[in-house]
N, C-alpha and C positions, 0 to 999 in steps of 0.2 A: 180439695178433698172434703167429704162430708164430716161433720162433727157427730160422733157416735158415742153414746154411753154404752159401754160393752157389758154392763152387768147391773141388772135391777130385777125386781120381783113384783109379781101381782098375786093377790090372794083375796078370797072371800073368807074372812076370819072364822076359823073353827078351833075352839079351845082345846079339843082333843088332838086334831091333826097338827095344829101349830103349838103343841105343848112345849116346844123349845123356846117360845116367847114367854119368858118368865115375868113375875110380878114387877121386877125392876125395869122391864121393857114395856110398861103400860102404854107408852106413846104409840106403839104399833099393834096394839091388841084391837084392831078394827080392820075393815075392808080397805084394800088399796088396789085401785083399778086404773085403766088407761086415762080416764077423765081426770084423775088426780095427778097423774104424772105429766101429761102433755103440756099444761101451762108452765110447769117447772122447767121442762126441757126448753121450751120457747124462751123463757126468761133468761136462761143461760146459753142461748144460741146453739143448742144441739138440734141436729136434724132428725135424729132417730135414736133407737136403743135396741139392745138385745135383752129379751126377757128370759130369765134363767129359772129353772125349777126350784121350788122351795119344799116340796114334799115328794115322796118316792112312790109314785104310781103312774100308770099310763093315763089315768084320768087327769092327772096334773098336766101331762104333755098335751092331751087333747084340749084342756081348758086354755092353755097358753096359745095353742094354734088357733083356737076359736077367736080369742082376743086379737091375735095378729091378723087374722083374715078380715077383721072389721076395722083395723086401724093401720093406716099406711106407715105411721111413724115407728111402729114396731117392726124393725127391719129383719129380725131373726129371732129364733127360739132355741134355747138349749133345754131339752126335755129330759125325761127319765125313762129308761127301759131296763128290764132285768137282764143285765149283761151275762148272767150265769144261766139263763134259761136255755133249755135244749133247742127251742125253736127260735133262737135269737135271729137267725138269718131271715126267717119268715117275718118276724116283727119289724126288722129293719127294712125289708122289702116293702112292707105296708107303709112305713113312715117315709119312705123315699118319694112318695107321691106328693108330699107337702113341701113346696119350694122354700118356705120360710123356716123349715126345721133344719138347723145347721149343725147341731151336735147334741151330746148327751152328758149327763153328770150323775154321779153317785155320791152320797154324803159319806165319803171315806173317813172324814175326820171323826165321825161318831161310832165307827166300827170297833168292836172289841178286838177283832183280828186286825192288828195294825198293818199287816202285810197282805191284806185281802187283794190289793191290786195286782199282786204277783202270783196269785193262785191260778192254776191252769184254767179253770172254768171262766174266771174273770178275764184273763188274757185272751182266751178264745173269743169272748164277746168283743173285746177291744180290736182284735184282728178283723172281726166282722165289720166293725165300724169303718175301718180303713177301706174295705172292699166296697162299702156303700157310700163312701165319700163324706163321712161325718167326722167332725172334730170332737175332742173330748176335753172337758173341764176338770181339772184336778182340784178338788176341795179337800185339803189336808191340813194337818198341823205340823209344826216344826219337827216333831219326832218321826214323821213319815217322809221327810224330804229325801232321805237316803234310798228308800224304797222307790220313790218317784224317779230317781236317777237310774236305778236298775231297770225300771219299766221303760224309760226313754231309750236305754241301751238296747233292750230286747225288741222294741218296736220303733226303729229309727225313722220310719216313714209316716208314722201316725202323728198328725198334728195334735199337740197337747198345749193347753194353756193353764198356768198356775193361778188359781183364784186367791185374791187377798194376800199375796206375798207369803202364803202358808201361815198367815196370822202370827207374826212375830210378837213377842211379849214387850210391846212398846211401853206399856204402863210401868213396868218395872225396869225398863232400860236394858234388858238382856239382849245381847246381839251376837256374841262371838260364834257360838255353835251354829246358830241360824245362818250367819254370814258364810261360814265354811260350806254348809250344805247347799245354800243358794248358789254359790259360785260353782259348785260341782254340777248341780242341775242345769245351770245356764250353759255349761259346756256342751250341751246337746242342742243342736241347731233346730230340732223339731219342736222345741219347747219355747213358748212365749210366757209373758207374765202380765197379769192384770194388776195395775196399781189401783187397788180397790180395798174397801173395808178398813182403811187405816184408822179412822177416827173411833171406831168401835173397839179397837185394840189398845187405845190410849185412855187416859183419864177423861171420862165423858164430860165432866164439868170444867176441868181446869187444863186440859191438854193445850199445848202451845205449838205453833208451827215448827219451832226448833226441835221438838220431840221427834218429829218425823224425818228430819233431814238425814240423820245417819242411815236410816233404813232405805230412804230413796237413793242415797249415794250408792249403797251396795247394789241395789237392783239395776239402776241405770248403768253402772259400771260393768256389771256382770252380763246383762242381757243386751245392752246397747240400745240406741233409739229406735231401731227397726223391729225390736221384739218386745215392746212394752205398749200397753194400751190403758186408757182411763176407764174405770168403772165406778159408779157412785155407790153401789150396793144399797140404793134406795129400795124400800123405805127403811131398811134396817138402820141406815145412818141417822134416822130421825131420833134415835135414842141418845145420840151424841151431838145434837144441835141442828141436824138437817142437811139438806143438799148443799147449801152454800158453805157449810163448815167442812163437808167432805171435799169440796172443790177447791177451796181457798188455798190450803197449804201446798197442794199439787200445782196449782196455777202459779203460785209464787216461785216454786222451785223451777218450773219449766221456763220462766221468763229469761233465763240465761241461755236457753237453747236457740238454735237457728229457727227461722220460720218454717223451713221444710221439716225439721225434726219435730217441731211442735205440731204441725199438721198431721204427721204420721201418728203421733201419740194420741191426739184428740179424735182420731177417727180413721185415718188411713190404714193403720195396722189392723184394727178390728175389722174393717171392711175387707181387707185382703185375707185375713185368717178365716173369717166366717163366710167368705164369698157373698157378701151382702150386695 
């Protein structure tokens, strides 16, 4: 099976567009492009990656598709499209011509309306995704996990993947409510989970591998080895020590799994989910 990093980003840094990159994240206030990532992937024996949107415009989707067209190691793209648009079917028909476009994402974690994913217009857009063969990445926070479970119930055939474990509060060690809601979401077979973004939810300077184990236990027990995949969240992981630090605790945890289970986690599950 190929080794695939299922979650990373590219951008030409714009301080207005990337306003979410605050002063304490100075390490990533610059351009990050394929030539920056390719040697890192090679160093860690990855064959390819999935580039995920970082800003909400079709221009972002087109930017990622352009990069993917010029670099074979970018195996897939998760873009952005206005799922609430009246002409969503037309826009998805347009994007269906791009073989490397595998899915879409909306920054639900930042929405004032915490239930936006359940609103009729948004669900209509998600239904259109299914009819065009696209996956959907769920970028949410723990308070939205219950809504995600409702969504998975309403759209049982739509492939969904949870980004960053819904960003549990690893730094403070809070786990019980998150654990309950993760287990409920994992009860839906159409939902997978990216083991990504862990280091940025922990103490950036002093986080230890032991900090992550309780959260990894929950996710692997809830979803099982066939519904989890690795994502580095590069370059965001650079604020907390870089690619190796994002990889290390997960690699240590996976050492106890069978070779087949490890192969699925490090690439097989991502390749199947995104049809890479």
